[in-house]
MIROKE-404428 format. One line per 4 residues: number of its first residue (from 0); their letters; for each residue x, y, z of N, C-alpha, C, O. Coordinates in pm, 1 decimal, decimal comma. Layout:
REM MIROKE-404428
NUM) A) X/Y/Z/X/Y/Z/X/Y/Z/X/Y/Z; ...;
***
This chain:
REM MIROKE-404428
0) MHSA) -3264,2/-12760,3/-2637,1/-3144,4/-12678,6/-2556,2/-3041,7/-12687,7/-2627,3/-2955,1/-12601,5/-2613,0; -3019,9/-12809,6/-2737,4/-2858,2/-12834,9/-2827,8/-2910,5/-12698,6/-2915,2/-2813,0/-12623,8/-2923,3; -2986,6/-12659,6/-2959,4/-2993,9/-12541,4/-3060,4/-2990,6/-12416,6/-2988,1/-2977,4/-12325,1/-3069,4; -2997,0/-12374,4/-2869,1/-2973,5/-12274,5/-2794,5/-2809,7/-12280,7/-2768,1/-2744,4/-12181,3/-2799,9;
4) FRQV) -2746,8/-12387,7/-2714,6/-2571,9/-12371,1/-2716,8/-2540,7/-12359,8/-2883,4/-2447,5/-12290,7/-2924,4; -2608,2/-12417,6/-2952,3/-2561,8/-12386,3/-3093,7/-2544,3/-12251,0/-3113,5/-2433,6/-12204,7/-3141,1; -2656,7/-12174,2/-3100,4/-2679,0/-12038,6/-3141,2/-2585,5/-11944,7/-3071,4/-2554,3/-11837,8/-3123,8; -2537,9/-11983,9/-2948,3/-2460,7/-11885,6/-2886,7/-2315,6/-11937,7/-2919,9/-2228,1/-11853,8/-2898,2;
8) LKAE) -2268,8/-12070,4/-2972,7/-2152,7/-12087,7/-2997,3/-2132,6/-12009,7/-3144,4/-2021,2/-11963,6/-3169,2; -2240,4/-11995,2/-3241,2/-2258,6/-11907,5/-3356,9/-2237,8/-11758,5/-3330,5/-2243,0/-11687,7/-3431,1; -2216,7/-11702,1/-3221,9/-2262,9/-11598,7/-3172,1/-2376,7/-11508,1/-3188,0/-2365,9/-11385,5/-3190,2; -2507,3/-11585,7/-3201,2/-2598,6/-11539,2/-3238,7/-2693,1/-11519,1/-3103,5/-2669,5/-11594,5/-3009,1;
12) RSSS) -2801,6/-11418,1/-3089,6/-2836,2/-11365,5/-2984,8/-2941,0/-11491,7/-2973,7/-3007,9/-11537,7/-3066,2; -2938,1/-11535,3/-2839,0/-3034,8/-11653,1/-2790,7/-3142,6/-11638,5/-2675,6/-3104,9/-11655,1/-2559,5; -3241,7/-11615,9/-2695,7/-3372,6/-11585,6/-2578,5/-3363,3/-11718,3/-2482,8/-3370,1/-11719,8/-2359,9; -3346,2/-11827,5/-2570,1/-3379,8/-11983,3/-2504,5/-3265,6/-11998,6/-2400,7/-3276,1/-12049,4/-2289,1;
16) FLAY) -3128,3/-11932,8/-2470,9/-3031,0/-11981,7/-2380,5/-3032,3/-11888,8/-2277,0/-2953,2/-11921,1/-2188,3; -3109,8/-11755,9/-2248,8/-3090,2/-11676,9/-2153,2/-3172,8/-11724,4/-2059,3/-3133,9/-11726,3/-1942,5; -3329,2/-11781,2/-2101,2/-3433,3/-11830,8/-2026,5/-3329,3/-11945,5/-1964,0/-3316,8/-11936,2/-1841,8; -3251,9/-12053,1/-2028,3/-3188,8/-12137,1/-1929,1/-3120,5/-12092,0/-1849,4/-3164,4/-12121,2/-1738,2;
20) LLAL) -3004,2/-12014,9/-1843,0/-2911,0/-11917,6/-1759,6/-3042,7/-11856,8/-1606,2/-3020,7/-11871,1/-1485,9; -3150,3/-11801,9/-1660,6/-3208,0/-11771,4/-1597,4/-3271,5/-11856,6/-1482,8/-3270,4/-11826,4/-1363,5; -3325,0/-11963,7/-1536,8/-3371,6/-12090,0/-1448,9/-3271,5/-12143,0/-1358,8/-3296,8/-12180,9/-1244,4; -3160,1/-12144,5/-1411,5/-3029,6/-12230,5/-1330,1/-3004,9/-12119,5/-1222,5/-3017,9/-12150,7/-1104,1;
24) GCQL) -2971,4/-11996,7/-1255,5/-2958,6/-11896,8/-1135,6/-3066,6/-11901,0/-1040,8/-3034,7/-11885,0/-923,0; -3163,8/-11915,6/-1062,7/-3317,8/-11915,1/-963,9/-3313,5/-12023,7/-916,5/-3370,9/-12019,7/-807,7; -3263,1/-12155,8/-946,0/-3220,7/-12273,0/-858,3/-3112,5/-12274,7/-781,8/-3109,8/-12301,0/-661,5; -3008,4/-12242,4/-861,6/-2911,0/-12201,1/-740,7/-2909,0/-12127,7/-616,9/-2849,6/-12147,1/-510,8;
28) VLVN) -2996,7/-12029,2/-660,4/-3022,2/-11892,6/-493,2/-3121,6/-11977,0/-408,2/-3102,4/-12004,6/-289,8; -3242,9/-12019,6/-490,2/-3336,9/-12112,5/-408,6/-3341,8/-12165,5/-297,7/-3385,3/-12156,3/-182,9; -3235,5/-12272,5/-425,0/-3205,3/-12411,1/-327,9/-3079,3/-12421,8/-212,0/-3077,6/-12500,6/-117,5; -2984,1/-12329,7/-242,8/-2915,1/-12250,4/-146,6/-2966,4/-12212,2/-23,6/-2938,2/-12262,1/85,3;
32) ALAE) -3069,1/-12090,5/-53,8/-3146,6/-12005,4/62,5/-3215,2/-12111,8/136,5/-3190,8/-12106,9/257,1; -3301,7/-12216,3/96,9/-3393,0/-12290,2/156,8/-3301,3/-12392,3/229,7/-3322,4/-12399,8/350,8; -3204,0/-12471,9/180,0/-3092,7/-12522,6/267,9/-3028,7/-12476,6/369,7/-2994,9/-12554,3/458,9; -2999,9/-12343,6/376,6/-2927,4/-12249,5/474,8/-3073,5/-12219,3/602,3/-3064,9/-12233,2/724,3;
36) ARFL) -3180,3/-12182,1/533,7/-3292,7/-12179,5/610,6/-3363,5/-12345,3/676,6/-3473,8/-12361,6/728,7; -3290,6/-12415,4/659,2/-3327,1/-12544,0/709,4/-3430,4/-12608,1/684,0/-3444,3/-12720,1/733,2; -3549,5/-12540,4/582,5/-3636,3/-12606,1/508,5/-3589,9/-12739,7/415,9/-3664,4/-12837,5/411,0; -3501,9/-12737,9/365,8/-3447,7/-12843,9/267,2/-3325,3/-12905,1/326,9/-3229,0/-12845,4/374,9;
40) VVPV) -3346,6/-13047,9/314,9/-3187,9/-13112,4/344,7/-3163,2/-13159,8/216,9/-3239,5/-13225,5/146,2; -3053,8/-13122,7/193,2/-2990,0/-13171,5/49,3/-2836,3/-13231,6/114,9/-2727,5/-13193,9/158,6; -2931,2/-13372,8/80,5/-2797,0/-13527,3/92,3/-2675,7/-13518,8/17,8/-2675,8/-13516,2/-105,3; -2572,9/-13514,5/86,8/-2450,6/-13528,8/-36,0/-2396,5/-13662,1/7,1/-2345,2/-13679,1/117,7;
44) PPLT) -2409,7/-13758,0/-85,2/-2338,2/-13883,4/-82,7/-2175,2/-13853,0/-98,8/-2104,7/-13764,6/-147,4; -2158,9/-13971,1/-33,2/-1979,6/-13975,3/-18,9/-1919,7/-14023,3/-165,2/-1975,5/-14099,7/-243,9; -1792,0/-13959,0/-181,2/-1739,9/-13997,9/-311,1/-1650,7/-14116,9/-291,8/-1565,2/-14139,3/-206,1; -1696,0/-14192,5/-401,5/-1603,1/-14321,1/-398,0/-1494,3/-14279,0/-500,2/-1529,0/-14264,4/-617,4;
48) WLAA) -1374,4/-14259,8/-467,0/-1284,4/-14227,4/-573,7/-1269,2/-14312,9/-685,5/-1257,7/-14265,3/-798,4; -1268,1/-14433,2/-664,7/-1231,2/-14564,0/-747,2/-1357,2/-14586,3/-843,6/-1354,8/-14624,6/-960,5; -1496,4/-14543,9/-744,7/-1576,3/-14577,3/-882,0/-1577,4/-14457,5/-977,5/-1573,7/-14472,7/-1099,6; -1582,6/-14341,9/-919,8/-1567,1/-14209,5/-981,2/-1420,4/-14229,3/-1114,4/-1426,7/-14221,3/-1237,1;
52) TVGG) -1332,2/-14249,3/-1047,2/-1203,3/-14299,5/-1213,5/-1238,8/-14397,8/-1275,6/-1197,1/-14399,5/-1391,4; -1293,4/-14472,9/-1248,7/-1337,7/-14625,9/-1341,7/-1468,0/-14570,2/-1446,8/-1457,2/-14594,0/-1567,1; -1584,1/-14499,2/-1397,6/-1635,2/-14435,0/-1438,0/-1615,0/-14340,7/-1565,4/-1677,4/-14340,2/-1671,5; -1521,4/-14270,7/-1527,8/-1461,3/-14145,6/-1589,7/-1415,2/-14235,3/-1716,4/-1479,2/-14221,9/-1820,7;
56) LMFG) -1314,9/-14319,3/-1712,1/-1224,5/-14380,7/-1795,5/-1322,6/-14463,2/-1896,1/-1295,2/-14470,5/-2015,8; -1421,7/-14515,9/-1848,8/-1502,9/-14616,5/-1902,6/-1573,6/-14492,3/-2041,8/-1569,2/-14502,5/-2164,4; -1627,6/-14393,8/-1961,1/-1725,4/-14298,0/-2031,8/-1602,7/-14230,0/-2154,2/-1597,9/-14226,4/-2277,1; -1527,8/-14189,9/-2059,6/-1399,2/-14121,3/-2185,8/-1354,9/-14242,0/-2298,5/-1338,3/-14190,2/-2408,9;
60) FGMV) -1338,6/-14344,8/-2298,8/-1298,9/-14461,4/-2394,0/-1413,3/-14448,7/-2486,2/-1398,3/-14418,5/-2604,5; -1559,7/-14478,4/-2416,4/-1668,7/-14449,5/-2518,7/-1702,8/-14345,6/-2586,1/-1788,8/-14341,5/-2674,1; -1617,1/-14232,8/-2535,5/-1648,9/-14117,4/-2627,6/-1533,8/-14136,3/-2788,5/-1530,4/-14122,4/-2910,8; -1484,9/-14162,0/-2712,6/-1324,0/-14198,8/-2797,8/-1356,6/-14286,9/-2893,9/-1356,9/-14240,9/-3008,1;
64) WAKG) -1390,5/-14426,3/-2877,7/-1470,3/-14555,0/-2950,5/-1584,9/-14474,4/-3034,0/-1572,2/-14483,5/-3156,1; -1681,9/-14405,8/-2992,4/-1802,0/-14400,5/-3077,2/-1732,4/-14212,4/-3158,3/-1810,6/-14128,8/-3203,7; -1605,2/-14196,7/-3154,5/-1561,1/-14061,7/-3243,7/-1634,7/-13968,4/-3173,0/-1647,0/-13871,3/-3247,7; -1691,3/-13947,2/-3065,0/-1751,2/-13832,2/-2979,1/-1718,2/-13725,8/-2986,1/-1770,4/-13640,1/-2914,7;
***
């Protein structure tokens, strides 16, 4: 998958990236359609703001520290 994104950034035509977008689009439509028809229950956990903030800061510091 990494090479497909790299090809897109170089402005080359990438069939693997197009396949990735097609799979993502199908998944988006099918999961929402199944959830709307009540064939699939999609649990949405509550968002804890403190955990999200601390986790984001830890990730950001780690990326800077690793020079990523």
